[in-house]
Phi, psi and omega in degrees: 000133179276158181299321181295329179290321177295317179295317178301317179296318179300318179295320180291335181271004181303329179272005184256020178287138173268127182242148172223115182052045179062027172241126178288125181247355178162179177254143176287097184297325179299314179294318181297318179291328176292321176298314179300316179298316180297327179277354180082019179279158177290115184294325179295318177295319179299317180297333179289319185259352181301321176300326178291320176298317180300315180300313180295316182293315182291319180292321179295316179299313182294323177297318179294322178295319178296317180296318179293322180291321181289333177291328181284338184280000000 
């Protein structure tokens, strides 16, 4: 898998965040792996880097939510 393919997959999975009380708790791996399969990506390679994508996406989402909440206070 090329780096651009991993980045493309990460962007496509932006809507696959699992939320609980407006806190991102993870990425829906089933949906992400299905997207990868549909794009013809190597599912094994995807499974290797998906946790890193999940960490980045959830922390970025949660940081933005904290910033938005603190502006309202």
